[in-house]
C-alpha positions, 0 to 999 in steps of 0.5 A, spaced: 527 401 212 524 394 214 523 393 206 530 394 205 532 390 211 528 384 209 529 385 201 537 383 203 534 377 207 530 375 201 536 374 197 539 370 202 533 366 202 533 364 195 541 363 196 539 358 201 542 351 199 537 346 203 531 347 207 534 347 214 537 354 212 531 356 209 527 354 215 532 358 220 530 364 216 523 363 216 523 362 224 528 368 225 525 373 230 525 379 225 521 375 220 516 373 225 516 380 228 514 383 221 509 378 219 506 378 226 505 385 225 502 385 218 497 379 219 495 381 226 491 387 223 483 386 222 480 384 216 478 391 214 485 394 215 488 392 208 483 396 205 482 404 205 475 407 205 473 411 199 466 414 200 464 408 205 467 403 200 473 399 201 478 399 196 484 395 196 491 399 197 498 398 194 501 392 198 508 395 201 515 391 200 514 388 207 507 385 205 510 383 198 516 379 201 511 376 206 506 374 201 512 371 196 515 367 202 508 364 203 507 362 196 514 359 196 511 355 202 504 353 199 498 356 201 497 358 209 492 356 213 487 361 215 485 360 222 479 364 225 479 365 233 473 366 236 472 369 243 467 372 248 460 370 248 455 372 253 457 367 259 460 370 265 466 366 263 467 371 257 473 374 261 477 367 261 475 366 254 479 373 252 485 369 256 484 363 252 484 367 245 490 370 247 494 364 249 492 361 243 494 366 238 501 367 242 502 360 241 500 358 234 503 364 230 507 361 225 509 362 217 504 356 215 498 359 219 495 366 219 490 368 225 484 372 224 481 374 231 473 375 232 469 377 238 462 376 240 459 381 245 454 379 251 449 381 246 451 376 241 454 382 236 460 379 232 466 383 231 473 382 227 478 385 231 486 386 231 490 381 235 492 387 239 485 388 242 485 381 245 490 383 250 485 388 253 484 385 260 476 385 261 470 384 257 468 391 260 474 394 257 474 390 251 467 392 249 468 399 251 473 399 245 469 395 240 465 401 237 471 405 235 477 400 234 473 393 231 469 392 224 462 390 226 457 385 223 450 387 222 448 380 224 450 373 226 449 371 218 453 376 216 459 374 220 458 367 218 458 369 211 464 373 212 468 367 216 466 362 210 469 367 205 475 369 209 478 363 214 479 356 212 478 353 219 474 357 225 477 355 232 471 357 237 474 359 244 468 361 247 467 358 254 460 356 257 453 359 253 454 360 245 461 356 245 459 350 249 452 349 248 452 348 240 450 355 239 456 357 235 457 350 232 450 350 229 452 357 226 458 355 223 455 348 220 449 352 217 454 356 213 459 350 211 465 353 216 470 348 218 471 348 225 475 345 231 471 341 236 465 337 237 458 338 233 452 342 235 448 336 237 453 333 241 455 339 244 448 340 246 447 334 249 454 334 253 453 341 255 447 340 259 449 337 266 442 334 267 442 331 260 449 328 260 448 325 266 442 321 264 446 319 258 452 317 261 447 313 266 444 310 260 450 308 257 453 304 264 457 309 267 456 311 275 453 318 276 451 322 282 444 322 284 441 329 283 434 333 283 432 338 277 429 344 279 426 348 273 423 355 273 416 355 275 416 348 277 419 348 284 416 342 288 419 343 296 415 336 298 419 332 292 425 335 294 424 333 301 423 326 299 429 326 294 433 328 300 430 322 305 431 317 299 438 319 299 439 319 306 440 326 307 437 330 313 432 335 310 434 340 315 442 340 314 444 335 309 449 337 305 449 338 297 452 341 291 447 346 287 449 348 280 447 351 274 445 345 268 448 349 263 453 354 265 460 351 264 464 348 270 465 354 274 459 359 274 454 359 280 457 352 283 455 352 291 454 348 297 447 348 300 445 345 307 438 342 307 432 343 303 430 350 304 437 352 303 438 348 297 431 351 294 433 358 296 440 358 292 437 354 286 432 359 285 437 365 286 441 362 280 434 362 276 433 369 278 439 372 276 438 369 269 444 364 270 440 358 268 433 356 268 435 349 270 439 348 276 441 341 279 442 339 286 447 333 287 449 330 293 456 332 296 461 327 295 464 327 301 471 324 302 472 324 295 478 327 290 476 331 284 480 330 278 480 332 271 483 329 264 484 332 257 482 328 251 486 328 245 483 325 238 488 322 234 484 318 229 484 319 222 478 323 218 472 321 222 475 315 225 475 317 232 481 315 237 481 318 243 487 318 248 487 321 255 493 324 257 495 324 264 489 326 269 490 331 274 488 331 281 485 337 284 486 338 292 483 343 296 487 345 302 485 349 308 488 352 314 486 349 321 483 356 323 479 357 317 471 357 317 468 350 318 463 352 312 469 354 308 472 347 308 466 345 305 468 349 299 468 346 292 473 348 286 469 354 284 471 360 279 475 364 283 480 357 285 480 355 278 482 362 275 486 366 281 492 363 284 491 361 291 494 356 296 487 353 297 488 349 291 494 344 289 494 340 283 498 333 282 499 330 275 499 324 275 494 323 281 496 320 287 491 315 286 492 307 285 495 305 278 488 301 277 484 308 278 488 312 274 488 307 268 480 306 269 480 314 269 483 314 262 479 308 260 472 311 262 474 318 259 476 315 253 469 311 252 465 318 254 469 322 249 467 316 244 460 314 246 458 322 246 461 323 239 466 328 241 471 331 237 478 333 237 479 335 244 475 336 251 476 336 258 472 331 263 472 332 270 470 327 275 471 324 282 474 318 285 471 315 291 476 310 295 472 304 298 473 307 305 468 312 303 461 310 303 456 314 299 449 312 298 444 311 292 450 310 287 448 305 282 451 298 283 453 295 277 456 300 272 462 302 269 467 306 274 467 301 280 474 299 281 478 294 286 480 301 290 474 305 289 469 308 285 470 313 279 464 318 277 464 323 271 461 329 272 462 335 268 464 335 260 468 341 258 467 341 250 472 347 250 477 347 255 480 353 258 487 355 254 490 360 259 498 359 259 497 354 265 491 351 264 490 343 265 490 343 257 498 345 257 499 342 264 497 335 262 500 336 255 507 338 257 507 332 261 507 327 255 512 331 251 507 336 247 509 344 248 503 349 248 504 350 240 505 343 239 498 341 242 494 347 239 497 345 232 495 338 233 488 340 235 487 344 229 491 340 224 486 334 226 480 338 225 482 340 218 483 332 217 476 331 218 474 336 212 476 334 205 477 341 202 482 342 207 486 336 206 492 340 202 494 343 209 495 336 212 502 336 209 508 336 214 508 342 218 514 346 216 515 349 223 521 346 227 520 342 233 522 345 240 529 347 241 529 342 247 528 336 243 533 331 241 531 330 234 535 328 227 532 335 225 535 339 230 542 335 230 542 337 222 542 344 224 548 348 223 551 350 230 548 357 232 554 360 236 550 366 238 545 363 242 544 367 249 542 364 255 537 368 259 535 365 266 528 368 268 527 368 276 520 368 279 517 366 286 520 369 293 517 370 299 512 376 299 505 376 298 505 377 291 509 371 290 503 368 286 503 374 281 511 373 280 509 366 278 504 368 273 509 374 271 515 369 270 511 364 266 509 369 261 516 372 260 519 365 259 514 363 254 514 370 250 522 369 250 522 362 248 519 365 241 526 367 239 531 362 236 537 366 239 535 365 246 535 359 251 531 361 256 531 357 263 525 358 268 528 358 275 524 358 282 526 362 288 523 357 293 519 360 298 521 359 305 516 359 311 516 365 316 519 370 312 517 377 312 519 382 307 519 387 312 523 384 317 530 386 320 536 386 315 540 381 320 534 376 319 534 378 311 541 376 311 540 370 314 534 368 309 538 370 303 544 366 305 540 360 305 535 361 299 534 356 294 533 356 287 530 351 282 532 350 275 525 348 272 523 343 266 518 345 262 512 342 265 513 344 272 513 351 271 505 350 269 502 351 276 498 356 279 502 357 286 510 357 288 508 352 293 505 348 288 511 348 284 516 347 289 512 341 292 512 338 284 520 339 284 521 335 291 515 330 288 519 330 281 525 327 284 522 322 289 524 315 286 517 312 287 514 318 284 519 318 278 518 311 276 510 312 276 510 318 272 515 315 267 511 309 266 504 313 265 508 318 261 511 312 256 504 309 256 500 315 254 506 317 249 505 310 246 498 311 245 499 318 242 504 316 237 500 310 235 495 315 232 499 321 230 504 317 226 499 316 221 498 324 220 504 327 216 503 334 220 505 331 226 513 333 227 514 329 234 514 330 241 518 337 243 518 337 250 524 333 254 522 329 260 527 332 265 528 333 272 529 340 276 536 342 279 537 345 286 542 350 287 543 355 293 542 362 291 550 363 291 551 357 286 545 359 282 548 366 281 555 363 279 552 358 274 549 364 271 556 368 271 559 362 268 553 361 262 554 368 261 547 369 262 542 375 263 537 374 269 530 377 268 528 379 274 520 377 275 520 377 283 516 382 286 517 385 293 522 382 298 529 381 295 527 381 288 525 389 289 529 392 294 536 391 291 538 385 295 538 380 288 541 386 284 546 387 289 548 380 289 548 379 281 552 386 280 557 383 285 558 377 280 558 381 274 551 378 271 547 383 267 539 383 270 533 387 268 530 393 271 533 398 275 540 398 279 541 397 287 540 404 289 534 406 285 531 399 287 532 400 295 529 407 294 523 405 291 521 399 295 521 404 301 515 408 300 517 414 305 524 414 301 521 415 295 517 421 297 523 424 300 527 423 294 521 427 290 519 432 295 523 438 291 519 437 284 513 440 287 514 446 283 515 442 277 508 439 277 510 432 281 507 432 288 507 426 294 502 424 299 504 425 306 505 419 310 505 416 317 509 410 319 507 406 325 509 399 327 505 393 328 506 392 335 504 399 336 497 398 333 496 392 337 498 395 343 495 402 343 487 403 343 484 404 336 480 410 337 487 413 340 491 411 334 485 414 329 484 420 332 492 421 332 492 419 325 487 424 322 489 430 326 497 429 323 494 428 316 489 433 316 484 428 313 477 424 314 479 418 311 485 414 311 489 409 306 493 404 309 498 399 306 505 395 308 511 400 308 515 395 304 511 390 301 508 390 294 503 394 291 497 389 291 496 386 298 494 389 305 491 396 302 485 398 304 481 405 305 479 406 313 473 411 314 473 410 322 476 407 328 472 401 327 475 400 320 482 400 323 480 395 329 478 390 323 484 391 320 488 391 326 485 384 328 486 382 321 494 383 322 493 380 329 490 374 327 495 373 321 488 373 316 490 371 309 484 376 307 479 381 309 472 378 306 468 383 302 464 389 305 467 388 312 469 395 313 464 401 313 465 402 305 463 397 300 469 394 298 471 387 295 476 382 297 482 385 301 488 380 300 493 380 306 500 380 306 503 373 310 506 374 314 503 380 316 508 386 315 512 390 321 511 397 318 505 400 316 504 407 312 497 411 313 496 416 308 490 421 307 485 417 302 485 421 295 478 422 292 477 421 285 471 421 281 467 414 279 468 412 272 463 407 270 460 404 263 453 403 261 451 396 259 449 398 252 450 405 249 443 409 247 441 412 241 443 419 244 449 417 246 454 412 243 459 413 249 459 408 254 463 412 259 460 415 264 465 420 268 462 426 272 469 429 273 468 434 279 474 432 283 479 433 276 483 427 279 483 420 276 488 414 278 493 412 273 498 407 272 504 408 267 510 404 265 517 407 263 522 404 259 529 406 257 536 407 259 538 411 266 537 418 265 533 418 258 527 414 260 521 414 256 513 414 258 508 409 255 501 411 255 498 412 261 492 407 263 486 410 267 485 405 272 477 403 274 475 399 280 469 395 279 468 395 287 470 399 292 476 404 292 482 400 292 484 396 286 484 388 288 489 383 286 485 380 281 483 387 278 491 388 277 493 382 275 488 377 273 486 377 266 478 377 265 478 382 271 479 390 272 478 395 267 483 399 264 483 405 259 489 405 255 490 410 252 486 415 257 480 417 253 480 425 251 473 425 254 477 425 261 484 428 259 486 433 254 492 431 249 496 437 252 494 435 259 496 428 257 503 430 254 504 434 261 503 428 265 508 423 261 513 429 262 512 429 269 512 421 269 519 421 265 521 426 270 520 422 276 523 416 273 530 420 271 530 423 278 529 416 281 535 413 277 530 408 274 533 404 268 530 398 264 523 398 266 518 400 272 511 402 273 509 408 276 502 409 280 499 416 281 493 421 281 493 426 275 490 432 274 486 432 268 486 439 266 494 441 268 497 434 267 500 435 274 501 428 278 501 426 285 505 420 286 502 413 289 508 409 289 513 406 284 514 399 282 521 397 280 519 389 278 512 391 276 507 385 274 508 382 267 502 377 267 499 376 260 494 382 261 498 387 265 497 394 263 504 394 261 502 390 255 496 394 253 501 400 254 506 397 249 501 396 244 499 403 244 506 405 242 507 407 235 508 402 232 505 397 237 510 393 241 507 386 242 509 382 248 514 378 245 517 384 242 516 388 249 520 383 253 525 382 248 526 390 249 527 389 256 532 383 256 536 387 251 536 393 255 539 389 261 544 386 256 547 392 254 547 395 262 554 397 264 556 395 270 
């Protein structure tokens, strides 16, 4: 049917009177969807195997259409995205690859995906596999779903024949140390980024520091610890030389060759420094470790550099730098205040970090940072793009032993460049995209500019450097946009995220992902909107308090660049900052300066189509005004607010009152599912049909604080008839405040966390091993206690043995496993997606990271036959659909449950009516497991269409 539909479109294409009409067709959602499906297949997919030999199969009518269009448009650029690697940052590499693939797809470019595992084995994979959540999850699927190469030599030879340019997005080892670059150079494969020799020099922090010092830059005094060469007396002398107390002097310990985040820690004194350095060496992170003085009183910054020169002529332009501000509460542990910008703070939303672009530094400092970073890029021979981190030390800060007469001295203080990142992170809200959007470049524009610039260095790719045929972003006022025919079918979509619950940061991730995916459709105008957080709100507060809060809620309509933040508080602060007169003047001045610098170089490239992000201001509304505005605009509201008014029926009720369509279940279903007790009551009558609920006991926080823990514990285990308990907020989201309690002492720890309003319970604070437990803020007023349901541990071997190629280990004694499953459709006819078996990496409760942060958490989608049979899986899905229809769900939701692997019976944990929609959520995995697969932009469009069709 697809070929029939598209053949008629092809006729329309041939009848097009001008190139503009033709481009509209090529960028239409239907054509891009078909092309994405065909081109997303692995390189082996277009052949069928006959006796072990790959035989070309006949092309379908749809493939013929795509090929004919590509012939008319000229040869497409074949890009090979390479991710993974042996580094601990390989999970972040998956996130980067996913983001790159999402944003560079187009009619003039074909993307192939490749993955390097931790043992340096190479695989050709489909783009669908990139949406796996974690390396363990990803590696587990490789043997059956990917095309493996016998060696890296075979892999390189394949690339030489199959791609025009490689785009390595491997962070850390083998990606930034020159490893992959040397392989590509050896086999003549053009690639994006810096060459192998220059990578080796810049990636090694010790060598890079020596080189920068030699070239006249201020550097941080450091001491090198190498395997089997530790000398405590020499380190003691170094401490004294730098006026540091050998007993308590504060220093930073970091691997010399492990990227900018892995293994970086703070140490005190000689003994502690050597202990931590040797630990890094013993763990195999690196055999070269640097000990540096702690730059107390300084401010950290990071800057993206984009090369806009022609061919081999390097012309680096530094974008607007970002200031990294670490923030801590008054009652935080003293040593926590010494913390640094580590892996967790860089990649997981946290209020401990705030970003300011441009920095809140004096103008001369910002200009010196841009000048210095440009010099570093050019003098170290870097190419295409990079990220350089550093510190600004005001004159008021005295740091001993800094070099005196070198570049970095300004009238306001000292600038030090400390880390060079050859392949900067490319997650949706990474520094690359934050800084690019500030100077008018969208995700797609900056990535395509980097790729096109790399191609310009290779004469064989010169034919690809013609004018790009993808249209500028719709928000850009350009002659081309104005020349386009008026499209009367444009439909407005307001994506709302944020709120006050403990899941507001996940909400920001979800809303950002939805917004970026829906922007791919030409018939949609998608507006990101922040439901601003308000201090002191509790999702479990009384109704009168909530009504007051709702009436005073604020919603901000956001410009592109302000969405790309890590926390809702940061977005709100950026909104307020963006309308401050002095800040507006400074930002506008710097933005114009950077854009002029960029244009001076980019105007020589005929592939550059111009800047595509407007410099716009955020707009503030009351919630009531915003809903009326949505009504006037005839917009559909895509709800991505987790918990609170976004999930308890309040927002839904307000929208319904004005006749505004919205995504997800209606008012009644939302209210029921938000209340975990009400959910169980609504499902109790389904026990004979294979749907069971868990007994619950609800307690007030004030009672937990008033009555002795031993009395409460004994009462709970007596009433619930169990030995261990699961505690969770009664009316909050699914990810915070959930813990397993094995004794009265565990209950005491949990109650103390409530009493002291702790933001998190540290790992292993309870009697049974567990990870970090994020706590609701403020603490919930009502808590639920349930019997803890035991399931068998599922784990993976690091490498399959010759006797057993299956890396999955599961004893299956209890016959119950935990699952999470999405449901989608209209009320009364909900469809269950394929369940995901959830695997906990530590402890018994899934952490916030494991649920929502890409690169963490393991999900088996669909469940392996070695765990659950097809018949049991079929029964399970039928039971899930029964639950969804009984609760009157519609649009989409997520159901968490335990399933019996023999019968398919389910034991309901909870139902989430606004589930996580982050780039690596299991809902994406499950949609991709459908036949045919639903890629993220299609999935979110389907949810939107269901909302638009909602009958009020």
